[in-house]
C-alpha positions as CSV (number, residue, x, y, z in Angstrom):
1,X,-2.6,9.4,-24.0
2,X,-1.4,8.2,-20.4
3,X,-3.5,6.1,-18.7
4,X,-4.5,7.1,-15.1
5,X,-5.6,4.4,-12.6
6,X,-7.2,5.7,-9.8
7,X,-9.1,3.2,-7.9
8,X,-10.4,0.9,-5.2
9,X,-10.8,-1.8,-7.4
10,X,-7.8,-1.2,-9.8
11,X,-9.8,-0.3,-12.9
12,X,-8.3,2.3,-15.4
13,X,-9.7,5.6,-16.4
14,X,-8.5,7.9,-19.2
15,X,-7.2,11.3,-18.5
16,X,-9.0,12.5,-15.3
17,X,-9.7,16.2,-16.3
18,X,-11.5,17.5,-13.4
19,X,-11.9,17.2,-9.6
20,X,-14.3,14.7,-8.2
21,X,-15.1,15.8,-4.6
22,X,-18.1,14.5,-2.5
23,X,-21.0,17.0,-2.3
24,X,-20.7,17.6,1.3
25,X,-17.8,17.7,3.6
26,X,-17.5,18.9,7.3
27,X,-14.2,20.9,7.1
28,X,-14.6,24.7,6.3
29,X,-11.9,25.1,4.0
30,X,-11.1,28.8,2.9
31,X,-10.8,30.1,-0.7
32,X,-7.0,29.4,-0.5
33,X,-7.3,25.7,0.6
34,X,-7.3,23.6,-2.4
35,X,-7.3,19.8,-3.4
36,X,-7.1,18.5,-6.8
37,X,-6.8,15.0,-8.8
38,X,-5.7,16.0,-12.2
39,X,-2.9,14.8,-14.8
40,X,-1.7,18.4,-15.7
41,X,-2.7,20.8,-13.0
42,X,-5.2,22.3,-10.8
43,X,-8.6,20.6,-10.7
44,X,-11.7,22.4,-9.8
45,X,-11.0,24.6,-7.0
46,X,-13.0,24.2,-3.9
47,X,-14.1,26.8,-1.1
48,X,-16.2,27.0,1.6
49,X,-18.9,28.4,-0.6
50,X,-18.7,25.1,-2.9
51,X,-19.0,22.6,0.2
52,X,-22.3,21.5,1.4
53,X,-22.8,20.3,4.9
54,X,-24.1,17.1,5.8
55,X,-28.1,17.0,5.4
56,X,-30.2,15.8,8.3
57,X,-31.5,13.2,5.6
58,X,-28.3,11.5,5.1
59,X,-27.2,11.7,8.8
60,X,-30.2,10.0,9.9
61,X,-29.7,7.7,6.8
62,X,-26.3,6.8,7.8
63,X,-27.7,6.4,11.4
64,X,-29.7,3.7,10.1
65,X,-26.8,1.8,8.5
66,X,-24.0,2.6,11.0
67,X,-24.1,-0.4,12.8
68,X,-23.8,-2.6,9.6
69,X,-20.4,-1.9,8.8
70,X,-18.8,-5.6,8.4
71,X,-19.9,-6.3,5.0
72,X,-17.0,-7.8,2.8
73,X,-17.2,-7.5,-1.0
74,X,-17.5,-10.7,-2.7
75,X,-19.5,-12.5,0.4
76,X,-22.3,-14.7,-0.3
77,X,-24.9,-12.8,1.7
78,X,-25.8,-9.0,2.6
79,X,-27.9,-9.9,5.1
80,X,-25.7,-7.9,7.6
81,X,-26.3,-4.8,5.3
82,X,-29.9,-5.3,4.8
83,X,-31.2,-6.6,8.1
84,X,-32.3,-3.2,9.5
85,X,-36.0,-2.7,9.0
86,X,-37.2,0.0,7.2
87,X,-38.0,3.3,8.9
88,X,-39.0,6.6,8.5
89,X,-36.0,9.3,8.1
90,X,-36.4,12.8,6.5
91,X,-39.5,13.0,4.2
92,X,-39.3,9.5,2.8
93,X,-39.5,5.8,3.8
94,X,-36.5,3.4,3.3
95,X,-38.3,0.7,1.5
96,X,-37.8,-2.8,-0.1
97,X,-37.0,-0.9,-3.3
98,X,-34.3,1.2,-1.6
99,X,-32.8,-1.8,0.1
100,X,-32.6,-3.9,-3.2
101,X,-31.0,-1.0,-5.0
102,X,-28.4,-0.7,-2.4
103,X,-27.8,-4.4,-2.3
104,X,-27.2,-4.6,-6.2
105,X,-24.8,-1.4,-5.6
106,X,-22.9,-3.0,-2.8
107,X,-22.2,-6.0,-5.3
108,X,-20.8,-3.6,-8.0
109,X,-19.2,-0.4,-6.2
110,X,-16.2,-2.5,-4.8
111,X,-15.0,-2.8,-8.3
112,X,-15.2,0.6,-9.0
113,X,-12.1,2.9,-9.0
114,X,-11.7,6.0,-7.0
115,X,-13.0,8.4,-9.9
116,X,-16.1,6.4,-10.6
117,X,-16.9,6.1,-6.9
118,X,-16.8,10.1,-6.2
119,X,-19.1,10.5,-9.6
120,X,-21.4,7.8,-8.2
121,X,-21.6,9.8,-5.0
122,X,-23.3,12.8,-6.8
123,X,-26.1,10.7,-8.5
124,X,-28.6,10.4,-5.7
125,X,-28.5,9.9,-2.0
126,X,-28.8,5.9,-2.1
127,X,-25.8,5.9,-4.5
128,X,-24.2,8.3,-2.2
129,X,-24.6,6.2,0.8
130,X,-23.0,3.1,-1.0
131,X,-20.3,4.9,-2.7
132,X,-19.3,6.4,0.7
133,X,-19.7,3.1,2.6
134,X,-16.3,1.6,4.0
135,X,-17.1,-1.6,2.5
136,X,-16.6,-0.5,-0.9
137,X,-13.1,1.1,-0.3
138,X,-11.4,-2.1,0.4
139,X,-8.8,-1.4,-2.4
140,X,-7.7,2.3,-3.1
141,X,-5.4,2.9,-5.9
142,X,-3.8,6.7,-6.9
143,X,-1.7,6.5,-9.9
144,X,0.0,9.2,-12.3
145,X,-2.0,12.0,-11.0
146,X,-1.7,15.2,-8.9
147,X,-3.3,14.8,-5.5
148,X,-2.8,16.9,-2.3
149,X,-2.8,16.0,1.4
150,X,-6.3,17.4,1.8
151,X,-7.7,15.1,-0.8
152,X,-6.3,12.2,0.9
153,X,-7.6,13.2,4.0
154,X,-10.9,13.5,2.5
155,X,-10.8,10.2,1.3
156,X,-9.7,8.7,4.6
157,X,-13.4,9.3,5.8
158,X,-14.3,6.2,4.0
159,X,-11.2,3.8,4.3
160,X,-11.6,2.3,7.7
161,X,-11.9,-1.2,5.9
162,X,-9.2,-0.5,3.3
163,X,-7.2,-3.5,3.2
164,X,-5.0,-2.5,-0.1
165,X,-3.5,1.1,-0.7
166,X,-1.4,2.0,-3.7
167,X,0.0,5.4,-4.4
168,X,2.1,5.3,-7.6
169,X,3.9,7.9,-9.9
170,X,2.1,10.8,-7.7
171,X,3.2,14.3,-8.8
172,X,3.8,17.6,-6.7
173,X,1.6,20.7,-7.4
174,X,2.8,22.8,-10.2
175,X,5.5,25.6,-9.6
176,X,4.0,28.9,-9.2
177,X,5.6,31.7,-11.4
178,X,6.8,33.7,-8.3
179,X,8.3,30.5,-6.9
180,X,12.0,29.3,-7.4
181,X,12.9,25.8,-7.9
182,X,14.5,25.7,-4.7
183,X,11.6,27.0,-2.6
184,X,9.2,24.7,-4.6
185,X,11.4,21.7,-3.9
186,X,11.3,22.7,-0.1
187,X,7.6,23.5,0.0
188,X,6.5,20.2,-1.8
189,X,8.9,17.9,0.1
190,X,6.6,15.6,2.1
191,X,3.5,17.4,1.3
192,X,1.4,14.2,0.9
193,X,2.3,12.7,4.4
194,X,0.0,14.4,6.5
195,X,-2.8,13.2,4.1
196,X,-1.1,9.7,4.0
197,X,-1.3,9.6,7.8
198,X,-4.9,10.1,8.0
199,X,-5.3,7.4,5.5
200,X,-3.2,4.9,7.6
201,X,-5.0,6.0,10.9
202,X,-8.5,5.3,9.3
203,X,-7.1,2.2,8.0
204,X,-5.5,0.8,10.8
205,X,-5.4,-2.9,11.5
206,X,-7.3,-3.5,8.4
207,X,-4.6,-2.4,5.9
208,X,-2.6,-5.6,4.7
209,X,-1.1,-4.2,1.4
210,X,0.9,-0.8,1.3
211,X,2.7,0.3,-2.0
212,X,4.3,3.3,-2.5
213,X,6.1,3.6,-5.9
214,X,8.1,6.5,-7.4
215,X,6.7,9.5,-5.6
216,X,9.6,11.6,-4.9
217,X,9.8,14.3,-2.6
218,X,6.2,14.7,-1.7
219,X,6.5,11.2,0.2
220,X,9.8,10.4,1.9
221,X,10.8,7.3,3.8
222,X,9.0,8.9,6.7
223,X,6.1,7.0,5.3
224,X,7.5,3.6,6.4
225,X,7.7,5.0,10.0
226,X,4.0,6.3,9.6
227,X,3.2,2.6,8.4
228,X,4.8,1.0,11.5
229,X,2.9,3.4,13.6
230,X,-0.7,2.6,12.0
231,X,-0.3,-0.6,10.0
232,X,0.6,-3.2,12.6
233,X,-1.2,-6.2,10.4
234,X,0.8,-5.3,7.1
235,X,1.7,-8.3,5.4
236,X,3.1,-6.7,2.1
237,X,5.0,-3.7,1.7
238,X,6.4,-2.0,-1.6
239,X,8.7,1.1,-1.2
240,X,10.4,2.4,-4.2
241,X,12.0,5.9,-4.4
242,X,14.7,7.6,-6.3
243,X,14.9,10.5,-3.8
244,X,14.7,8.8,-0.3
245,X,15.4,5.1,-0.3
246,X,15.0,3.7,3.0
247,X,17.8,3.8,5.7
248,X,18.6,1.4,8.5
249,X,16.9,3.5,11.1
250,X,13.6,3.6,9.2
251,X,13.8,0.0,8.5
252,X,14.3,-1.0,12.2
253,X,11.4,1.2,13.2
254,X,9.3,-0.5,10.4
255,X,10.4,-3.8,11.7
256,X,9.5,-2.9,15.4
257,X,6.1,-2.2,14.2
258,X,5.2,-4.5,11.3
259,X,6.3,-7.9,12.4
260,X,4.1,-10.0,10.2
261,X,5.5,-8.6,6.8
262,X,6.0,-11.8,4.5
263,X,6.5,-9.6,1.4
264,X,9.1,-6.6,1.2
265,X,10.2,-4.7,-1.9
266,X,12.6,-1.9,-1.2
267,X,15.1,-1.8,-3.8
268,X,15.7,1.9,-4.8
269,X,14.9,3.2,-7.9
270,X,17.5,4.3,-10.6
271,X,19.0,6.8,-10.7
272,X,18.9,7.2,-7.0
273,X,19.9,10.5,-5.4
274,X,21.4,8.8,-2.4
275,X,23.0,5.6,-3.7
276,X,24.8,4.7,-0.8
277,X,21.9,4.9,2.0
278,X,20.6,1.4,1.1
279,X,23.6,-1.0,1.7
280,X,24.7,-4.0,3.6
281,X,23.5,-2.7,7.3
282,X,20.2,-2.4,5.7
283,X,20.4,-5.8,4.3
284,X,21.2,-7.1,7.9
285,X,18.6,-5.0,9.4
286,X,16.1,-6.9,7.1
287,X,17.4,-10.3,8.1
288,X,17.0,-9.5,11.8
289,X,13.5,-8.0,11.6
290,X,11.9,-10.4,9.1
291,X,13.3,-13.9,9.3
292,X,10.0,-15.2,7.9
293,X,10.2,-13.2,4.5
294,X,8.7,-15.1,1.5
295,X,9.4,-12.4,-0.9
296,X,12.2,-9.8,-1.1
297,X,13.5,-7.3,-3.5
298,X,16.5,-5.2,-3.0
299,X,19.4,-3.7,-4.7
300,X,21.8,-1.0,-5.2
301,X,25.5,-0.2,-5.9
302,X,26.0,-0.4,-2.0
303,X,24.9,-3.9,-1.7
304,X,27.5,-6.5,-1.6
305,X,27.8,-10.3,-1.2
306,X,28.2,-9.8,2.5
307,X,24.9,-8.3,3.0
308,X,23.1,-10.7,0.7
309,X,24.4,-13.7,2.4
310,X,23.0,-12.2,5.8
311,X,19.7,-12.2,4.2
312,X,20.1,-15.6,2.8
313,X,21.1,-17.0,6.1
314,X,18.3,-15.2,8.2
315,X,15.5,-15.6,5.8
316,X,15.4,-19.5,5.3
317,X,11.8,-19.3,4.2
318,X,12.7,-17.0,1.3
319,X,11.1,-18.2,-2.1
320,X,11.1,-15.1,-4.2
321,X,14.2,-12.8,-4.5
322,X,14.7,-10.0,-6.7
323,X,18.2,-8.2,-7.0
324,X,18.3,-5.2,-8.9
325,X,21.6,-3.4,-10.1
326,X,23.6,-5.3,-7.8
327,X,27.2,-4.5,-8.7
328,X,28.4,-8.3,-9.9
329,X,26.8,-11.7,-9.3
330,X,29.9,-14.0,-10.0
331,X,30.4,-17.7,-9.1
332,X,31.9,-16.8,-6.0
333,X,29.1,-14.7,-5.0
334,X,26.4,-17.2,-5.9
335,X,28.3,-19.9,-3.8
336,X,28.5,-18.0,-0.8
337,X,24.6,-17.1,-1.0
338,X,23.7,-20.8,-1.6
339,X,26.0,-21.8,1.3
340,X,24.2,-19.6,3.6
341,X,20.7,-20.4,2.7
342,X,18.2,-19.8,-0.1
343,X,17.3,-23.5,-0.1
344,X,13.5,-22.7,-0.5
345,X,14.2,-20.4,-3.4
346,X,12.0,-20.8,-6.4
347,X,12.2,-17.3,-8.1
348,X,15.3,-15.3,-8.6
349,X,14.7,-12.0,-10.6
350,X,17.9,-10.2,-11.6
351,X,17.4,-6.8,-12.9
352,X,20.0,-4.8,-14.5
353,X,22.5,-7.2,-12.5
354,X,25.3,-8.7,-14.3
355,X,25.7,-12.2,-13.8
356,X,28.0,-15.0,-15.0
357,X,26.5,-18.5,-16.7
358,X,28.4,-20.2,-14.2
359,X,26.6,-18.4,-11.3
360,X,23.1,-19.1,-12.9
361,X,24.0,-22.7,-13.2
362,X,25.2,-22.8,-9.6
363,X,21.8,-21.3,-8.4
364,X,19.9,-23.9,-10.6
365,X,21.8,-26.7,-8.8
366,X,21.5,-25.6,-5.3
367,X,18.0,-24.2,-5.1
368,X,14.5,-25.1,-6.5
369,X,14.7,-22.6,-9.4
């Protein structure tokens, strides 16, 4: 059985079989509006009848804690969350026992995955409050599942403090019986981008690491443009796609918005449907936009020694370099790269890249390998 990993903390869960959706939500969706998280098709279908609006108890409960949203998981003290004196709300008192329970939950919930957090929110009001507090959604990971833009939009309500977001191997909705392949491809292209935009907007400057790995068609290179608009403090970015590798224009926009990137992995996934899209012009753009890069992963049939040398010359602090499916790395190419730069290089990763023994010896003698 394939393992699904959907989580804020990176834990794995086997075979997500049904939709786990918050017990209440403000949008009034119709019967036709669905969102799902499932390995093989639709999960539970939610309509307006299934959704319960926020209760007065929860609204007042959140009002008590709304000013205490600066807790960082793993910190030594929970005083910022527990300093509010108990007060009467609804029909019950928020006393010492409830505060202690919430303090304990705040120590555990940041390590739960998305599936577990959504389940925990259905237990009771105390669990629901902690499970939906932005402090426990600092790491969000969705992997090997079918999700919709609506689902991502719902998650965005709690992701205002998200620091790491990973979307990997997400699948489009199943094709309907009366839908042709062409229509299905057209209807699902970029289908998750509205939901991803909501997530990025909610996270804003808190987001430091973004990974989008092999989500063909449903997430295109437009996601890099969205990242440049909302993730101005990004430090690490992974974008790997077989259908929409990044082009020069998108990389230029990303460079204008995310100037602090120290790690960039944008090598196209093989087999690439647009093999000539990522090439020397993209490499030159990377060198101009991020001269302080420490980690870089590039590749493709259109990357030649000229483009790689431009990166080596501009990125003098490069410590880790991955070359994937570069046509040929001969002694002449290695000499040109080492002459251009790579003095700080500590790790060289060659993935499906032919290389001569003399080239490896030259890299070893001229760099810190």
